[in-house]
C-alpha positions in Angstrom: 116.4 65.4 102.6 117.2 67.5 105.9 115.0 70.0 108.0 116.3 72.9 109.8 114.6 75.2 112.4 115.3 78.7 111.0 114.6 82.4 111.7 112.7 83.8 114.6 112.3 80.7 116.7 116.2 80.2 116.7 116.8 83.7 117.3 114.4 84.1 120.3 115.6 80.7 121.7 119.1 82.2 121.8 117.7 85.3 123.6 115.9 83.2 126.0 112.6 84.4 124.9 109.4 82.4 124.4 109.0 80.9 121.2 105.6 81.2 119.5 105.9 79.8 115.9 108.6 77.4 114.5 109.4 77.5 110.9 111.8 75.0 109.1 113.8 75.0 105.8 113.9 71.7 104.1 117.1 71.0 102.0 117.4 68.2 99.3 113.7 67.9 98.5 111.2 68.6 95.7 107.5 69.5 96.0 106.5 66.0 94.9 108.5 64.3 97.7 107.0 66.5 100.4 103.6 65.8 99.0 104.3 62.0 99.1 105.4 62.2 102.6 102.0 63.8 103.6 102.9 67.4 103.9 100.3 69.6 102.8 101.0 72.4 100.2 100.1 76.0 101.0 102.6 78.3 99.5 101.6 80.4 96.7 104.7 82.2 95.6 107.2 79.5 96.6 106.8 76.0 98.0 105.6 75.9 101.5 104.1 72.8 103.3 102.4 72.2 106.5 103.6 69.1 108.8 101.1 66.4 108.6 100.9 66.2 112.3 102.4 69.4 113.9 100.9 71.7 111.1 104.3 73.7 111.5 105.5 75.4 108.1 108.2 73.8 106.2 109.8 75.8 103.1 112.0 74.3 100.6 115.4 76.0 100.5 115.3 78.8 97.9 117.2 81.7 96.5 115.8 84.9 95.0 116.7 87.1 92.3 115.8 90.6 91.7 113.6 91.0 88.5 111.5 94.1 89.2 111.1 97.3 91.5 109.7 96.9 95.1 109.2 94.1 97.3 107.5 91.8 94.9 110.1 92.1 92.2 111.7 88.7 92.7 112.1 85.5 90.8 112.2 82.7 93.2 114.3 79.4 92.6 113.6 76.4 95.1 115.4 73.1 94.0 117.0 70.2 95.8 120.5 71.6 95.0 120.0 74.8 97.1 122.1 74.6 100.3 121.0 75.7 103.6 123.6 78.7 103.4 122.1 79.7 99.9 118.8 80.1 101.6 120.1 81.7 104.8 121.9 84.3 102.7 118.8 85.8 101.1 117.5 86.7 104.5 117.4 90.3 105.9 119.5 90.2 109.1 122.2 88.2 110.5 120.1 87.5 113.7 117.4 86.1 111.5 119.7 84.0 109.4 120.7 81.2 112.0 119.4 77.7 111.8 119.4 74.6 114.1 119.7 71.2 112.9 117.8 68.4 114.3 120.7 67.3 116.5 120.7 70.8 118.0 123.6 72.0 116.3 123.8 75.8 115.2 124.4 76.7 111.6 125.4 80.3 111.8 127.5 81.4 108.5 126.8 85.0 109.0 127.6 85.8 112.5 124.1 86.2 113.8 124.8 84.7 117.2 127.7 87.3 117.7 125.3 90.1 116.7 122.7 88.9 119.2 125.0 89.2 121.9 126.4 92.5 120.8 122.7 93.9 120.3 123.5 94.8 116.6 121.0 94.7 113.6 123.1 93.9 110.6 122.3 93.1 107.0 123.3 89.5 105.6 124.3 90.6 102.1 124.0 93.4 99.6 120.7 91.8 98.4 119.2 93.6 101.3 118.9 96.6 99.3 116.8 94.8 96.8 113.6 94.9 99.2 112.5 98.2 100.6 110.1 96.5 103.3 113.5 95.5 105.0 113.9 99.1 106.0 110.7 99.0 107.9 111.7 95.5 109.5 114.9 96.8 110.8 113.2 99.7 112.4 110.7 97.1 114.0 113.5 95.0 115.3 114.9 97.9 116.8 111.7 98.7 118.6 111.4 95.1 119.8 114.8 94.2 120.9 116.3 98.0 121.3 119.2 97.0 119.4 121.6 99.3 117.5 121.6 99.3 113.8 125.2 98.8 112.4 126.7 101.8 110.5 126.9 99.8 107.3 123.4 98.7 107.5 122.1 102.2 108.1 124.4 103.4 105.3 122.6 100.8 103.0 119.3 101.9 104.0 119.9 105.6 103.6 121.1 104.8 99.9 117.8 102.8 99.3 115.6 105.9 100.4 117.9 108.2 98.3 117.9 106.0 95.1 114.1 105.7 95.1 114.0 102.0 96.0 111.7 102.7 98.9 109.4 104.6 96.8 107.9 101.2 95.9 106.6 100.5 99.2 102.8 100.1 99.2 100.4 101.3 101.9 99.4 97.8 103.1 102.9 96.6 103.9 103.8 100.0 105.5 100.9 99.9 107.5 101.4 96.2 108.5 105.0 97.0 109.8 104.1 100.2 111.3 101.3 98.7 113.3 103.6 95.8 114.6 106.3 98.3 115.4 103.7 100.4 117.6 103.1 97.2 119.5 106.6 96.5 120.4 108.2 97.5 123.9 109.9 100.6 122.4 108.1 102.0 119.4 109.9 105.3 119.6 113.1 103.4 118.5 111.2 102.5 115.4 110.7 106.1 114.5 114.3 107.1 115.4 115.5 104.4 112.8 113.2 105.5 110.2 114.4 109.1 110.8 118.0 108.2 110.5 117.5 106.2 107.4 115.6 109.3 105.6 112.3 107.2 105.3 110.3 108.9 108.2 110.0 112.2 106.2 108.7 110.3 102.9 106.4 107.8 104.7 105.1 110.0 107.6 105.6 113.7 106.8 102.8 114.7 109.2 104.9 113.5 112.2 106.8 116.1 113.7 106.8 114.9 117.3 107.2 111.3 118.6 105.8 110.2 121.9 108.6 109.3 124.4 106.5 106.2 125.5 103.5 104.2 124.3 101.0 102.0 126.1 97.7 100.4 125.6 96.2 98.8 122.5 97.1 99.4 118.9 94.2 102.0 118.5 95.3 104.0 121.6 99.1 103.9 120.5 98.3 105.4 117.1 95.9 108.0 118.6 98.9 109.0 120.9 101.0 109.3 117.9 98.2 111.4 116.0 97.3 113.6 119.2 99.6 116.6 118.2 98.2 116.8 114.7 95.4 118.8 113.1 92.3 116.5 112.2 93.0 117.2 108.4 96.8 116.1 108.9 95.7 112.8 110.8 93.1 112.1 108.2 95.7 112.5 105.5 98.0 110.1 107.2 95.3 107.4 107.8 94.1 107.7 104.2 97.6 107.4 102.8 98.6 104.4 105.0 95.1 102.8 104.6 94.7 102.5 108.3 91.9 100.2 109.6 88.7 101.9 110.5 88.8 101.3 114.3 92.3 102.8 114.6 91.5 105.6 112.2 88.3 106.6 114.2 90.1 106.8 117.6 92.8 108.9 116.0 90.6 111.5 114.5 88.5 111.5 117.7 91.6 112.4 119.6 92.7 115.2 117.2 88.9 116.6 117.0 88.6 116.7 120.8 92.0 117.5 121.9 91.1 121.0 123.0 88.0 120.1 125.1 90.0 117.2 126.5 92.7 119.6 127.7 90.2 121.8 129.2 88.5 118.8 131.0 89.3 120.2 134.6 87.1 123.5 134.2 84.8 122.4 131.3 81.1 123.3 132.0 78.4 120.6 132.0 77.4 121.9 128.5 81.0 121.7 127.0 81.3 118.0 128.6 78.1 117.0 127.1 79.0 118.2 123.8 82.3 116.3 124.1 80.4 113.2 125.0 78.2 113.5 121.8 81.1 114.3 119.5 82.9 111.3 120.7 79.7 109.0 120.5 80.6 108.3 124.2 77.1 107.1 125.2 76.8 104.7 122.4 80.4 103.4 122.2 81.6 103.7 126.0 84.5 101.2 125.2 85.9 103.6 122.6 85.4 106.4 124.7 87.5 104.8 127.4 90.2 104.2 124.9 89.9 107.9 124.0 90.5 108.9 127.6 93.4 106.4 127.9 95.1 108.0 124.9 94.4 111.6 126.3 95.8 110.6 129.8 99.0 109.3 128.1 99.6 112.4 125.9 98.6 115.1 128.6 99.0 113.3 132.1 97.3 116.2 133.7 93.9 115.8 132.0 91.3 115.0 134.5 90.0 111.8 132.7 88.2 110.6 135.9 86.0 113.8 135.7 84.8 113.1 132.3 84.1 109.3 133.1 82.0 110.5 135.9 80.2 112.7 133.5 79.7 109.9 131.0 78.3 107.6 133.6 75.9 110.2 135.0 74.6 111.2 131.3 74.2 107.2 130.6 72.2 107.0 133.6 69.3 109.1 132.3 66.4 107.2 130.9 66.1 108.7 127.5 63.3 106.5 126.5 61.0 107.7 129.4 61.6 111.3 128.5 61.1 110.7 124.8 57.6 109.1 125.7 56.5 111.9 127.8 57.7 114.9 125.7 56.3 116.5 122.5 58.1 115.2 119.4 59.9 118.6 118.7 61.2 118.8 122.2 62.6 115.4 122.9 66.1 116.1 121.9 66.2 119.1 123.9 64.8 117.7 127.2 67.0 114.6 126.9 70.1 117.1 126.6 68.7 119.2 129.5 68.4 116.0 131.7 71.8 114.9 130.8 73.5 118.3 131.6 71.7 118.3 135.0 73.1 114.9 135.7 76.6 115.8 134.6 76.3 118.9 136.7 75.5 117.0 139.7 78.3 114.4 139.2 81.0 117.1 138.6 
């Protein structure tokens, strides 16, 4: 029984990047032996165990055979006779198919270290084409490292899209990879790779223009992506990808209020108050701050400071006191009047 560090930890060490999590492959062991040694089984689809002290993941070396359509259509074989090279061969990219032995020796049968130095994303084997999620992963790694996709891998990705293999992608996995890619240093590279592969038009047909740069939280980045869209287009995109509520809400708020935000410098107190109400800015100031951040990134000329002053002025009105002193049918109007006056003074 031998254990090897594999995948992202080895890759990131070679790149001089900090390593967050370490994964290991165990060769020459059975599930029963792992349990006997104190490892805790956690894998559902294949044998994965947690180390009894470090709680790091140790997976038995395995191979995969295509048995159906899509990313779940695989039969897994894990046994003591599966070699380390067999296990590495099933991985997506050469840069992720490097292992390190306990004595520090690198095991790199597919040239991953060379591709790291050259800045190339290259598939390990033709088995890459069996899992459409790998197209998204290549695009995400391009966004992380700003690496080029090898011509052979790009051709394989194009063929996967053209053959319909990528049609088996499910919304949850698409969003998972898209969300990760949006938070990488250069998300625009992800969309470039998806465009080159032909998958962008299938998965994200609403997107006609991609921002040149992304900043901020995931909701802000997705709102920036949705900024040019009509609200119905953004809503359809969110529905199809099953975007989480907090991300969806900010994107729709950006589309819904885009024109008012663009006119912020000359908006009247009445128009600004209507914006604050539509954006639920007084009840949810943190989300309004994210909306202003997305607007500033999408259109740097927007006077977001003016809108924040208006929000603070409106929030300073004691709505409770006004409600206590006004007739029932005039409460809402009097609160609005007071807030408009406060906004006018602030502007």
